[in-house]
N, C-alpha and C positions, 0 to 999 in steps of 0.2 A: 282646614285645609281647602285653598281659595278656588279649587277643579270644584268640589265636592261644592261648595255654597254659587258657585256660577252654574252648575244646572240647576238648583236646587232652586233659584231666583227665576228662572230662565223656565224653569215650568212655571213655577204661576205665574209669569207672565202669557204664556202659552194657554195656561186656565181659562180665561177665558174673556183670547185670540188668541185726637188733633193735638198733636204734640208738637209739632213743628213747622215755624212761621216762613212762608216760598218768602224770594226776595222779590221786587218789586221789579226791576227794570229790565223788563222783558223776557229774556232768554241772557238763560242763564248755562253756561256749555264747561264741566268740568271737569270731565274726562270724553268721550266719544257721542253718545248722544245728545239729542238738544235735549234740555230742558225750557218750557213755553210758562212763564210768570203772569204773564199779561196779556194782554192782544195791541196788536203792534200797525192793525190796517183803522185808519182816523174814522173815530164815532163810531166801533163799535163797541156792543155791547155783546158777548159772549155767557148765556145762562146757560147751567148748566146745572144737572139733579145727577148721586152716587148713589149708590148700596139696593137700587133694581133687580130687574121689572119689580112693579110691586102695584099695589089695589092704586094707583093715582096717578099709572104712565098714562094711558089716554086721554086725562084727565088734564094733563100736562103739552101731550099734542093737537088737542082741540083747543084746548087756550089756545095756543102758540101763532095756529095752522088760518085760526077767526082772526089772526091780530095781525097777521103774512111775514110773522115772525118761527125763527128754529129756532133749533136747544137741542145743548150733547148733553146725552144719556151714559156717567158708566156705569155698568152695567155688573154684578157680584155676579159666579157661576153656585154658591153654596153663601149665603148672609143672611136674611130674615128669612126665605126661602129658597128654592128652590129653579133655578133659569129653566128646567126639561120640564118641565109639570108646564102643564098642556096651555095652563090657563097665563102662564109664565111666559111659554117661550111666544105665545099668543101678543105678550104685549107685548115682546119684545120686537120681532116682527112690523108688529106694527108701527110701529115709531121709526126704523129704518124704510118699511113701506111707504111712509107720509116726507119723506126726505130727511128726519133729523137728524144725528148722526150718533152715533151709535162706537159707543167706545169702550174700553175697558176698564174694571177699577180692583183686581186679578182674583182671583176665584173665592176665593172666604175672607175676605178682607185682615190680614193679615200684618206682623210687619214686615215690611220685604229685604231690611238688611241682617235680620237675627234668624234667618227660618230656619232651625233642622229637615231632614228631609223627610222626616214623620209626619211630617204639615203637607204635603204636597198632595193634591191630586192635581192628575195635569188633563184639560182639555181641553174642545176648542171651540166649546159651545155657542158662539158667537156666528160664528162664520158657518158651521152645523145650521143655524138657525134661521139666518139672513143670510148667507153667501157670500158676504163681506168678511174678512181681517183686517181689522181698529188695525190703524197707524198709530191710534193715541192710548198713552196705556196712563194710568192717570194710580202714584202710586196710595194706597194705607195712609191715612192719614198726610199726605204732604213727605212721609220721608222715602229719603233713596241718599245711595251714597255710591261710591263710583264702580261699583260695582252694581249695582241696581242696571247703570245705566250705561256698564258695554255688554249689558246684557240684550240690556234697550236697541239699540246698536245693532248686534248680533241679529236680532230677531228686525230689523227696520222698521223702527217703530221709536216713537218717542216721548216722552215722559210732561205733563202737566199737571200746573201747580193750580192753582190761582191766587187772585188779590185785592181782589173781596171775599171773606166769608159771612156767612148769613149767617152763624151763628146758630140755626136749628139745630143743628146737636146736639146747642152746651143749655140748650131751654128756653134761650129768647122769644118772645112776645110774637105777637106777630106787627101789634105795631113799633120795636123795638129793631124787629128786619126793619122792615120801611122806613124808619130814617136814619140805618146805614147803609140803606141802599141811595137815598136820599144824599143823606152825606156828602156818601162817591159821587155819585150823578155831577151835583152843587158841584163841586166842586172842577168841574167840567175837564176830566183825561182824557188822555188821547185815546183809548182803551179801557176796556172794563169786561175781567175775568171772574167769571164765579162761583162760590160753592153754594150749592144746596144737594136737600139731600130728599128723595122723592115722596120715603114714610113719612115726610111731617105732613099730616091735609094744612094745616095753614097755610105751609109753604105753598101747597097744589095750587090751595082754593083761594086763598084771599092775597097771601103775597104776591105771586105771579099775575096777577092781572092789573094788579098797583102796581106795579114796577113793567111794565109793558107800559103800559100807560103812557108814566111817566116819563121812563126811558123816550120814548118817543116825541114825547111831549119837548123833550128836548136835544133834538137834533139825532138820538143816537140808530143805531140799525140792529135788529133783533138777528143772530147768524150764530151759524154755529162754532165750535172751537177751530174747526181745521178755515171757515173760512177768515175767522180774527186776525188768524198768525199767516196765514196766505199760504196752507202748507197740500196734500193730501190728505182724505180726510183714510183714505183705502186702502192696503201693500196692495190689495186686488178686491175684485168682483165677480161672483159667479153662483147658479144658486144653489138653492138652501140644500139642504141633503134630507130625505129620508129617515122620518124614526125611524128608529131601529135597538135595538139591543142597549147601543151603549146611553145614550140619554137616559140619565141616572144620574144622580147626586152622591 
């Protein structure tokens, strides 16, 4: 029933705020919500990391800060670990406090178009931890349909996919990922919106420094997703909440 599925997907979108290939024409509109698939601002590269916060969040932040660039982190509530664990909450806030964009990757990385009520845990973890309500959601696996887009629109959020998949999730080696980036950057596109995962040490510790140097040498600016599409990163911004008994997964 549509009303049930709408509520279910809505719960997951609020929760933290690789089978389908996204289109590559910049912005796709199938329903009400925007779906960003690439950067629209000239010579911008949006490096994004999914599935955190995790071990390498701070490494990524520090590496980009030293290079004068910013990334976007699409955080889960409970995927590899719990976002409310003290260490992970501190990692998420560290990224936000350093000017990187934090956004939702939903609560538990489930397939949004096929969810049942029993699979949902509703939470607004990112807002509690940082004080900011994300305006962007990356649907797991890039999957979305009209219902998912309607939910996003009702919550004032836009969807984000990508036009460069590093394939780190699929076992690509560091050299293979670097080759993927090099080929795309050498084709001199207007902008590039990437997919990486911060849970892989090769992506965080080896690929990232290489991409930063190569992209900058070709004249690309390393920016957040919001900046690369010319939108606001947050629905609202305020003070973080005080940790209480609701900070559990």
